[in-house]
C-alpha positions in Angstrom: -48.1 66.3 -36.9 -47.0 64.3 -33.9 -49.6 62.2 -32.0 -50.4 62.9 -28.3 -52.2 59.5 -28.0 -51.4 56.3 -29.9 -53.3 53.0 -29.6 -51.6 49.9 -31.1 -53.1 46.5 -31.7 -55.3 46.9 -28.6 -57.4 44.0 -27.3 -59.6 44.2 -24.3 -62.2 41.9 -22.7 -64.3 41.6 -19.6 -63.6 38.0 -18.7 -64.4 35.9 -21.8 -66.5 38.7 -23.4 -64.4 40.5 -26.0 -65.0 44.3 -26.0 -62.2 45.7 -28.3 -60.2 43.8 -30.9 -57.1 45.0 -32.8 -57.6 48.7 -32.4 -55.0 51.0 -34.1 -55.7 54.7 -33.6 -53.9 58.0 -33.7 -54.9 61.2 -31.9 -52.7 64.1 -33.2 -51.8 67.1 -31.1 -54.1 70.1 -31.6 -56.9 68.0 -33.3 -60.4 67.1 -32.4 -61.0 63.4 -33.1 -64.4 61.7 -32.8 -64.9 58.1 -31.8 -68.3 57.1 -33.0 -70.6 54.1 -33.0 -73.7 52.6 -31.6 -74.3 51.8 -27.9 -72.1 49.0 -26.7 -69.5 49.4 -29.4 -66.7 50.1 -27.0 -66.4 53.8 -27.3 -66.3 54.7 -23.6 -64.0 51.7 -22.9 -61.4 53.4 -25.2 -61.4 56.5 -22.9 -61.0 54.4 -19.8 -58.0 52.6 -21.3 -56.4 56.0 -22.2 -57.0 57.2 -18.7 -55.5 54.1 -17.1 -58.7 53.0 -15.4 -58.5 49.7 -17.4 -55.6 47.7 -18.6 -55.5 46.1 -22.1 -55.4 42.4 -22.5 -52.8 42.8 -25.2 -51.4 45.8 -27.2 -50.7 49.2 -25.7 -52.0 52.8 -25.2 -49.4 55.6 -25.1 -50.0 59.1 -24.0 -47.4 61.8 -24.5 -44.8 59.0 -25.1 -45.7 57.0 -22.0 -47.2 53.5 -22.1 -50.2 54.0 -19.7 -50.5 50.4 -18.3 -46.8 50.3 -17.5 -46.9 53.3 -15.2 -46.6 53.1 -11.5 -49.5 54.6 -9.6 -47.7 57.9 -8.8 -46.6 58.3 -12.4 -50.1 57.6 -13.6 -51.5 60.3 -11.4 -49.0 62.7 -12.8 -50.0 61.8 -16.3 -53.7 62.3 -15.5 -52.9 65.9 -14.5 -52.4 66.4 -18.2 -55.9 65.1 -18.9 -59.3 66.7 -18.6 -62.5 64.6 -18.6 -66.1 65.6 -19.3 -68.2 62.8 -18.0 -71.4 61.8 -19.7 -73.8 63.5 -17.3 -71.4 66.2 -16.1 -70.8 64.6 -12.7 -70.8 67.9 -10.8 -70.7 67.9 -7.0 -74.3 68.8 -6.2 -73.6 70.3 -2.8 -70.9 72.7 -4.2 -71.5 75.9 -6.1 -70.6 76.3 -9.7 -67.5 78.2 -8.6 -66.4 75.5 -6.1 -66.9 72.8 -8.7 -64.5 74.4 -11.1 -62.1 75.3 -8.3 -61.9 71.7 -7.0 -59.2 70.3 -9.4 -57.1 73.5 -8.8 -57.2 73.1 -5.1 -56.7 69.3 -5.3 -53.7 69.3 -7.6 -51.9 72.7 -7.1 -50.6 74.8 -4.3 -51.8 78.0 -5.9 -53.0 80.8 -3.6 -56.8 81.4 -3.3 -56.6 84.7 -5.0 -55.1 83.2 -8.1 -57.5 80.3 -8.0 -60.4 82.7 -7.9 -59.1 84.5 -10.9 -58.5 81.3 -12.9 -62.0 79.9 -12.0 -63.7 83.1 -13.1 -61.7 83.1 -16.4 -62.8 79.5 -17.1 -66.4 80.2 -16.3 -66.2 83.3 -18.5 -65.0 81.1 -21.3 -68.1 79.0 -21.1 -70.4 82.0 -20.6 -71.2 81.3 -16.9 -69.1 83.7 -14.9 -72.3 85.3 -13.4 -73.6 81.9 -12.3 -70.6 81.2 -10.1 -72.6 81.3 -6.8 -75.4 79.0 -8.0 -75.6 75.3 -7.3 -76.0 72.7 -10.0 -79.6 72.2 -9.1 -80.3 75.9 -9.8 -79.1 75.8 -13.4 -80.3 74.0 -16.6 -78.8 70.8 -17.9 -77.1 72.6 -20.7 -75.5 75.1 -18.3 -74.4 72.3 -16.0 -72.7 70.6 -18.9 -70.8 73.9 -19.6 -69.8 74.1 -15.9 -68.4 70.5 -16.2 -66.6 71.6 -19.3 -65.0 74.6 -17.4 -63.9 72.2 -14.7 -62.4 69.8 -17.2 -60.1 72.6 -18.6 -59.3 74.1 -15.2 -55.7 72.7 -15.3 -55.2 73.6 -19.0 -54.8 69.9 -20.0 -53.0 68.6 -23.0 -55.7 66.0 -23.6 -59.5 66.5 -23.1 -61.8 63.6 -23.3 -65.5 64.0 -23.8 -67.9 61.1 -23.1 -71.2 61.8 -24.9 -71.1 65.5 -24.3 -74.3 66.1 -26.3 -76.5 63.5 -24.6 -79.8 64.9 -23.2 -79.2 68.5 -24.5 -81.7 70.6 -26.5 -80.6 71.6 -30.0 -79.4 75.1 -28.9 -77.3 73.7 -26.0 -75.9 71.0 -28.3 -74.7 73.6 -30.8 -73.3 75.8 -28.0 -71.5 72.9 -26.5 -70.1 71.7 -29.8 -68.7 75.2 -30.6 -67.2 75.4 -27.1 -65.4 72.1 -27.6 -63.8 73.2 -30.8 -63.0 76.8 -29.7 -61.5 75.6 -26.4 -59.4 73.0 -28.1 -58.0 75.6 -30.5 -57.4 78.2 -27.7 -55.6 75.7 -25.5 -53.7 73.9 -28.3 -54.9 70.6 -26.7 -56.0 67.3 -28.2 -59.7 66.4 -27.9 -61.2 63.0 -28.1 -65.0 63.1 -28.6 -67.0 60.0 -27.9 -70.4 60.4 -29.4 -73.2 59.0 -31.5 -74.5 62.5 -32.5 -73.5 62.8 -36.1 -74.3 66.4 -36.9 -72.5 68.1 -34.0 -69.5 65.7 -34.1 -69.0 66.1 -37.8 -69.2 69.9 -37.5 -66.2 70.1 -35.2 -64.1 67.0 -35.7 -60.9 66.8 -37.8 -61.1 63.0 -38.0 -63.5 60.2 -37.2 -63.2 56.6 -36.2 -66.2 54.4 -36.4 -66.4 51.4 -34.0 -68.7 48.4 -34.3 -68.6 45.4 -32.1 -65.2 46.5 -30.8 -63.5 46.9 -34.1 -62.7 49.9 -36.3 -65.0 49.5 -39.4 -64.2 52.9 -41.0 -62.1 56.0 -40.4 -61.5 59.3 -42.2 -62.5 63.0 -42.3 -66.1 63.9 -41.7 -66.4 64.8 -45.4 -65.1 61.3 -46.3 -67.7 59.7 -44.0 -70.6 61.7 -45.3 -70.1 60.2 -48.8 -68.9 56.8 -47.7 -70.6 53.8 -49.3 -69.5 51.5 -46.5 -72.7 49.8 -45.3 -72.1 50.4 -41.6 -71.1 54.1 -42.0 -73.9 54.8 -44.5 -76.5 53.3 -42.1 -75.1 55.2 -39.1 -74.6 58.6 -40.7 -78.0 58.6 -42.4 -79.9 56.9 -39.6 -81.2 54.1 -41.8 -83.2 51.3 -40.2 -81.8 48.6 -42.5 -78.1 47.7 -42.6 -75.4 45.7 -40.8 -76.4 47.1 -37.3 -79.3 45.0 -36.1 -82.1 46.3 -33.9 -82.6 43.1 -32.0 -79.9 41.6 -29.7 -78.7 38.3 -31.3 -80.2 35.1 -30.2 -83.2 32.9 -30.7 -86.1 34.2 -32.8 -89.4 35.2 -31.1 -91.1 32.3 -32.8 -88.7 29.9 -31.1 -89.1 31.6 -27.7 -92.9 31.2 -28.0 -92.6 27.6 -29.1 -93.9 28.3 -32.5 -90.9 27.1 -34.4 -92.4 23.9 -35.7 -95.7 25.6 -36.8 -94.2 27.8 -39.5 
């Protein structure tokens, strides 16, 4: 199956601080691919490079056959019209109604008549179960419902690529399950490619076709969710089974507490 997104020998850093090193990743059309890892592993940075917000130090990211960092501004904006983005906390416009939030990208990027925009927005809201909440504002609905509104907005333009940045963060178990099923069902209905950045193992493994594990900016393992569940790789085993002991340290690297307290010579 052809890839919609390809990442080749990608290196990225903020100044002298390396964030990503030597990434090689494929995101096939029609699939849901999870990018997983602990906080600070570089997951969200991958999404920003795909969207063209950041430029790689070396290597390349291609989307639909186009090398993202080589595009001129106008061409990059055209490419972004093929992308949908669900931000980590929804990022809804708090002064706009649910309806107006979903209508926003349609009004911004198309010349469709209002009557057609109305029908499209109601269809997207119906797909996420919130058509009857169209007149409410984000402050009048729950966090889980707000995440579903943001999901409806991200698919308003029927994108080829949908990127999800921690879509399960802060949700209760029911909302997490509902959101996970929506991501899978909408991906299949639209025939799109979904990139799911998350550290929630259960929900991600239920809907993903393939998983990449990042640690300290490098891919340490990849495979199907079934492969990852039985993996003996120390990092994957620790992460998937939430084990305290393993290659992922709890403490940020540096001097020991004894050294900081001046007790180093008293041991």
